[in-house]
C-alpha atoms as one frame of an Amber mdcrd trajectory, in Angstrom:
protein
 199.531 104.392  54.742 196.979 104.599  57.240 198.268 103.136  60.694 196.939
 103.093  64.354 198.430 104.799  67.225 197.368 105.013  70.782 195.928 108.233
  71.789 194.483 109.599  75.232 190.897 110.591  75.894 191.474 114.044  77.519
 187.534 114.860  77.704 184.287 112.945  77.388 181.459 115.278  77.008 178.034
 114.213  76.837 176.331 115.964  74.354 172.857 114.078  74.700 171.366 111.517
  76.757 172.471 109.039  73.780 175.846 110.904  72.356 179.103 111.611  73.629
 181.767 113.897  72.098 185.390 112.110  72.630 188.345 114.227  72.503 191.920
 112.861  72.367 195.434 114.294  72.597 197.782 114.577  69.620 201.254 114.206
  70.897 203.858 116.437  68.788 205.494 113.415  66.947 202.059 112.443  65.495
 200.561 116.273  64.730 201.790 115.326  61.161 199.828 112.154  60.382 196.819
 113.357  62.277 196.562 116.239  60.120 193.510 116.225  58.655 191.133 117.649
  56.029 187.652 119.253  56.903 184.997 116.102  57.012 187.367 113.285  57.225
 187.008 110.623  60.101 188.886 108.216  62.197 188.803 104.371  63.010 188.563
 103.754  66.241 189.680 100.024  67.639 189.394  98.056  70.720 189.324  94.230
  71.386 186.179  92.942  72.862 185.404  88.959  74.159 188.812  88.265  72.109
 187.533  89.922  68.986 188.838  93.045  67.397 186.241  95.769  66.955 186.562
  98.790  64.639 184.191 101.724  64.485 184.161 104.711  62.247 183.442 108.049
  63.747 183.548 111.666  61.823 186.084 114.480  63.467 183.843 117.258  64.347
 187.023 119.717  65.195 188.090 122.158  62.448 190.915 121.223  60.469 194.471
 122.803  61.395 195.609 125.643  58.908 197.849 124.122  56.288 200.895 126.068
  57.067 200.998 125.452  60.814 201.285 122.352  62.791 199.270 119.447  62.811
 196.324 119.075  65.458 197.148 119.023  69.028 193.433 117.003  69.689 191.107
 115.582  67.994 187.158 115.701  68.801 184.899 112.724  67.253 181.289 112.534
  68.358 179.790 109.239  69.075 176.111 108.294  68.979 174.730 105.140  70.752
 173.872 102.436  68.437 171.506  99.728  69.870 173.272  96.716  70.709 176.567
  98.593  69.356 179.567  96.946  70.749 181.878 100.008  70.181 179.119 102.866
  71.188 178.131 101.114  74.162 181.425 100.934  75.355 182.295 104.479  74.400
 179.246 106.049  76.217 179.172 104.283  79.302 182.843 102.990  80.300 185.263
 105.508  78.320 186.600 108.185  80.266 189.624 110.941  80.727 193.039 108.787
  80.997 192.046 105.897  78.755 194.045 105.199  75.513 192.299 104.007  72.491
 193.884 102.908  69.537 193.070 105.588  66.680 193.850 105.198  63.140 195.002
 108.294  60.958 192.493 110.457  59.404 190.738 108.982  56.042 187.722 110.088
  53.780 186.978 112.168  50.868 183.925 113.675  52.261 185.690 117.187  52.443
 185.811 120.644  51.478 189.003 122.600  51.148 188.091 126.028  51.875 187.254
 128.617  48.742 184.880 131.397  48.078 181.547 130.444  47.288 177.944 129.349
  48.401 177.875 125.950  50.205 174.776 123.982  51.654 174.236 120.929  53.774
 171.336 118.553  54.446 171.997 116.411  57.736 170.435 114.235  59.725 171.052
 113.193  63.541 174.600 112.304  63.869 175.536 113.645  60.023 176.022 116.483
  61.571 179.600 115.738  62.767 181.555 115.841  59.600 179.579 118.760  58.639
 180.641 120.829  62.088 184.224 120.422  60.881 183.633 121.502  57.493 181.246
 124.688  58.373 183.763 125.756  60.956 186.796 125.441  58.842 185.290 127.218
  56.027 183.767 130.113  57.523 187.101 130.582  59.796 189.539 130.369  57.123
 187.524 132.038  54.074 185.428 135.518  54.281 184.251 134.992  51.068 182.287
 131.968  51.994 178.577 131.205  52.949 177.263 128.533  54.287 173.160 127.035
  54.740 172.832 124.272  57.405 169.544 122.386  57.059 169.527 120.027  59.706
 166.964 117.528  61.221 166.597 115.640  64.104 164.204 113.693  66.269 163.757
 116.372  69.080 165.685 119.381  70.666 167.018 117.089  73.314 168.372 114.638
  71.198 170.334 117.173  68.750 173.908 116.698  68.902 176.443 119.716  68.979
 173.975 121.967  69.674 175.523 124.863  71.462 178.400 124.451  68.582 175.950
 124.908  65.911 174.411 128.398  67.831 178.238 129.650  68.466 178.738 129.467
  64.754 175.449 131.332  64.036 176.442 133.871  66.950 179.909 134.343  65.196
 179.215 134.657  61.753 175.265 135.794  61.529 175.831 137.287  57.996 177.528
 134.033  56.484 175.922 131.198  58.306 172.208 130.148  57.906 170.640 127.624
  60.080 167.394 125.817  59.374 166.149 123.082  61.703 163.549 120.907  61.448
 162.258 118.510  64.190 160.528 114.988  63.225 158.840 114.464  66.590 158.353
 117.553  68.154 156.819 121.058  67.272 159.100 124.163  67.675 157.887 127.196
  68.676 159.320 129.276  65.908 160.381 128.231  62.367 159.558 125.084  60.237
 156.587 122.637  61.075 157.586 119.431  62.473 158.011 115.862  60.035 160.771
 114.493  58.463 162.793 115.774  55.454 161.934 113.432  52.399 162.101 114.290
  48.961 158.783 115.583  48.389 159.554 118.447  51.535 162.902 118.968  50.544
 162.076 119.931  46.865 159.673 122.553  48.163 161.537 123.990  50.843 165.367
 124.147  49.340 164.512 126.867  46.590 162.260 128.728  49.548 165.627 128.858
  51.527 168.118 129.707  49.017 169.113 130.130  45.261 169.687 126.337  44.890
 171.542 127.011  40.984 174.059 129.120  42.946 175.576 126.688  45.467 178.857
 125.526  44.438 178.382 122.260  46.740 175.975 120.422  48.791 176.948 118.240
  51.395 174.175 115.256  52.314 174.968 113.281  55.399 172.903 111.271  57.732
 170.470 108.088  57.445 170.261 106.316  54.010 166.695 107.356  53.553 167.594
 111.129  54.019 170.350 111.046  51.902 168.801 109.471  49.233 165.473 111.283
  49.233 168.014 114.575  49.403 169.858 113.451  46.516 166.666 113.025  44.550
 165.330 116.359  45.147 168.433 118.233  44.081 168.806 116.020  40.790 165.075
 117.095  40.515 165.942 120.476  40.829 168.919 120.800  38.437 171.731 120.193
  40.485 174.648 118.624  38.700 175.494 115.484  40.078 179.632 116.817  40.570
 178.190 119.117  43.067 176.460 116.930  45.507 178.802 114.962  47.661 177.314
 112.302  50.232 178.125 110.338  53.179 175.837 107.639  55.159 176.552 106.856
  58.453 174.283 103.532  58.518 172.646 101.219  56.363 170.572  98.380  57.148
 171.846  94.947  56.271 170.668  94.357  52.809 169.768  97.632  51.738 170.630
  98.262  48.073 172.343  95.092  48.174 173.364  93.320  44.894 173.256  89.520
  44.109 176.758  88.126  44.305 177.940  86.218  41.437 179.545  83.319  41.831
 183.670  83.973  41.418 185.632  82.013  38.852 187.471  78.694  39.936 191.149
  78.916  41.206 190.775  83.339  41.257 193.660  84.815  42.858 193.951  88.620
  43.822 197.297  90.620  43.463 197.632  93.189  46.020 200.387  96.481  46.151
 200.049  97.651  49.914 202.222 100.003  51.636 204.950  99.579  48.682 204.913
  95.842  49.002 202.987  93.059  46.625 201.912  89.707  47.019 199.413  87.455
  45.356 196.780  85.109  47.229 194.186  82.404  46.093 190.709  83.739  47.003
 188.483  81.056  49.083 185.142  80.218  48.138 182.700  83.067  49.311 185.639
  85.641  50.311 185.496  89.127  49.691 188.747  90.448  48.051 189.202  92.086
  51.956 189.095  89.066  53.485 191.508  87.397  51.203 193.701  90.403  51.723
 193.266  90.614  55.167 194.473  86.794  55.924 197.792  87.343  54.384 198.353
  91.074  55.266 196.633  92.183  58.812 197.865  95.523  58.124 195.268  96.428
  55.153 192.965  99.490  55.707 189.331  98.831  56.740 186.763 100.230  59.027
 183.195  99.264  58.496 183.305  96.474  56.201 179.829  97.462  55.218 180.706
  99.572  52.192 179.953 102.870  53.969 182.957 104.250  55.248 185.420 104.024
  52.278 188.690 103.035  54.310 189.422  99.766  52.221 189.343 102.095  48.993
 191.714 100.269  46.390 192.478 100.670  42.664 191.576  98.140  40.540 194.812
  97.664  38.252 193.717  94.603  36.311 190.992  91.934  36.432 186.792  92.566
  37.107 185.191  92.655  40.406 181.330  92.659  41.498 180.627  95.040  44.412
 177.898  94.043  46.400 177.251  97.326  47.875 178.823 100.879  47.600 178.171
 104.009  49.749 181.018 105.369  49.988 182.627 106.127  46.572 181.683 108.719
  44.137 180.545 107.999  40.583 183.787 109.822  39.360 186.085 107.418  41.706
 184.260 104.550  40.712 184.283 105.692  36.724 188.282 105.966  37.574 188.856
 102.762  38.554 188.215 102.500  42.159 186.388  99.692  44.124 185.482  98.837
  47.571 187.840  96.037  48.806 185.094  94.796  51.491 182.374  94.599  49.140
 184.275  93.374  46.072 184.459  89.870  44.845 186.610  88.353  41.797 184.539
  87.956  38.183 187.925  87.631  36.541 190.378  84.728  37.644 193.024  87.073
  37.924 192.322  90.505  39.709 195.075  93.074  40.988 194.466  95.654  43.624
 196.556  98.720  44.212 195.867 100.244  47.981 198.887 102.918  47.684 197.131
 105.050  44.991
């Protein structure tokens, strides 16, 4: 069960003019709870103007060894979002010694180290979880190789520039780095411009043997991730080898129409070993219904992006407005996002514990 704990900030390193890396100390008694897989994220919580604000940020530090103790510290990357209630606070006010409410790790955009060839296409702050994936993989698995294709606006806006360069120095034979700047020409390397579907379709086969890649990791803005997926599918890559995480989706993007819920619908929920049944009010998502009765229900973004509110649909039917977090295999297996789900039958049953 996901839980919040107060962790102390022990470092706040400015990466660019609009991004910062925050490092939290993890006390010995919480290290097992904060054990994480490479690529997972943390939800951070604060209260602003009397309202609770939650935001999700990916862990960029390597994952702890399975046989050792949990992490002594956790590092996340935060990029400023215009008008962002949490990112503005993180960049302009948060400092060493501050305490932040941090949820235990979640997310399935992960790679357990194994021999093979892997690749990623990332944009902007999408480098954050991939940095954890790459650093963990190359350090633990001598039989693994990784190709990172990253897109940024300019060199000055590139997050974790030194950390990625360090990986290139440490693993020159197993780590391939390709950088594309959309708004600035480079002295060497690829021409500037956006990495869209057409460009990636021509670029990827020139960089590596696409059919030999065991796993593709796409992370960043919605347009980049969708374009990269279409390019890979067009090049014959199986959907099961493509893993995606979207960091931001504009309101209304790819949102489907919401059909009115049946009258007198209810939801039965199992959460942290306890159950309950409650009526769904008109227009509510199932998460909103659950939160009225169980404030400890897990959630972070409420936008269908982070996947923190994933639940198993035991009975009934739901309609999801948006889904940018669950893989097709998960939805086929019966998982839904509670924050985007509306009842399509009078009775719905969800299990958050599966």
